N, C-alpha and C positions, 0 to 999 in steps of 0.2 A: 504494500500500500504506500502511495506517495506521501512524503512528509506534509505537503500542503493539505492533502485530504485528511490526514490524521489530525492536523491542527484544526481544520474546520469542524471535524466531528467533536473534538474536545471542547471547542468554543461553544458549539451548540448545546452540548450536554451541560457545561458549566452555567450557561445562561439560563437554561430551563431549570436546573437545580436551584439556582439562586432565586428565581422567580417563585418557585414552589415553596420556598420557606415562608413566604407571606401568604398564608392560607387561612380561610375562615372555617374550614371543615377538617375533621380528622383524616389523617393519611390512611390509605387502604380501606376506605369506606365507600358505600354506594353513593353517598352524598358528594364525596370528593371526586368520584368518577364523573358524576353529572356536572360538577363545577369545571372540570378539565374539558369536557366535551363542549361546554358553552364558551369557555374562555378561549380555547384554541379553534373554535368554530369547526369541530369535527363533524363529519356526516357519515351516514351508514354506507359502507362499501357493498355494492350489489354483487351477488354471486359468491365472491370470496368471503364476505361477511366481516364484521368488525367495523371500526370507525377510522376514517381517513381524513387527514388534513394536508393539503399540498403546500409545501414550503416554497419550492422553486427549483431552479436548475442553474448550473454554472454557465458563464459566458464563454468559457473555453470550449472549443469544438474538436471533434475527432472524426476521422473517416472510418466507417465500418461497412464493409461489403458495398463500397461505392456510395455510401450515404453519409451525409453530415449529421452528427448527433452531438448534443452537449456531453461533455466528459462525465457529468454527474447530475442526477436529480435527487431531491430530498423530500421526505414526507414525515408527518407524524402518523403513527399507527397505534390503535388502542383496541384491546380486548376487554370486555366487561362480563359481569355475571350473566347479563341477558344475552350477550353475543360473545360466547367464550371460545369459539373455534374460527380460525382462519382456514377455510377449506382448501383442499389440494389444488395446487396450481404450479405451472412451469413458467420460468422467466428466462429470457435470453441474457439479460445483464447480470453481473455480480450484484448481490443484494446483502448489504451489511446492516444488521439490526443492533441498536444500542438501547439498553434499558435506561429510561429516565426516572420512572417512579412505579411502584407497585410490583406485581409479579409474585412468584415466578411463572414462566411460560415454557412449555415443552415444545421443542422443534423436532419434527419428524422429516428427515432429509433423505431423498431418493436420488441416487447418482446414475449417470448415463451407463456405467458399467454394470448396473444391476444390484449394487449393494446399497444398504440403508443404514442410517445412523440416527441416534436420538441425542439432542443437546438440550440443556436447560438454561434459559436466560434468567439470571437472578443474581442476587448479591451474596449468597451463602457460598463463598468460594471453598470453604472446608468441605461442603457437601458435594462439590464437583460442579456447582453452577458457574455460569460465565456471564459477565456483564455485557459482552459483545459476542454475537454469533454472526459469522461471515459465511454466506451461502454462495458457492461458485455459480457462475452463469451456466445455463443448460441443465439445471437440477430441478426436480419436483420438490415441493415442500408443503407442509401443513403445520399449523400452530394450534396449541390447546392450552388455555389458561388453567392453572391449578384450581382445584375445587374450593380450597379454603380461603381464597383471596377474592377481592371485589373487582380488581382491574389490573391492567399493566399498560403503561404508556411508554411507547418506544419511539425512537427516531430511526428511520431507515434511509440509506443512501443507495442509489442504483447507478452502476457504472458499466457502460455509458447509460445515458438517461433511459427512463421507462418510455415506451411507446405502446399503444394498444395492440398493434399488430405483432408484437414480440412477446405475447403472453398466451398461455393456454390454461383454461380453467376446467376442472373436472376430468374424469377418465371413466373407463368401463372395464369389462371382464378381462380383456387382454392385459391391461395395466395391472390389475389385481393379481392375475396369474404370474406376471413377470416378477412382482416384488413380494409375493406371498412367501413367508418364512425366510425372508432375506435378513431378518433380525428377530430376536426372541419375541418381541412385541408385535411383529408384522403378520398377524393372523389375517386370513381373508376377511373375517368379520370386522376387525379393527380397521383395516384398510378401507373397507366399504364405508365405515363411519367417517373417516377422514375426507372421503369424496363428498359425502353428505348429499345435498339436494342437486348437485351437479353431476349425478350419475348418468353415464352415456351408454345405454344398453337396454336390454329387455327388463 
């Protein structure tokens, strides 16, 4: 990751952390989740689910497959008790998630070579949680908020920028067959839950 990108991510995290100290509601509560949604003007993300707030994109450009794209785009992303799952999707760009507040969140990652991994975005480093989860481009992923918490607010950067034609949402029987038992948790039943309402098949 480039030093300039790391610095930008750190500055965003520091700024949000500082702003969050001035709060009128308790941390990790449903009321705090509603406050963040209102303050950051987050809206429901269709199909994938969760709440999204677009921050912007960089002025620097890069050529990808003959197309000019911004080097990076940035978003707020949030899961809550009422929308606890970010359903299965595939992205062309690298996607780096940074925890700002709340959590933890489990990340289920599916790689082009057919293997799968689980990472947990959170602050309990001793328990193996990570404050940053970096997902390489060309991977499938789904997120699930832990049951015992009210929300998780994250910032994510996509490099190069997100465009609607470079994302796939949902999957079907062939995808489930490909990744079934690729990890101890990857049962066909659980994979089907990660696809959720975006199931593509009979």
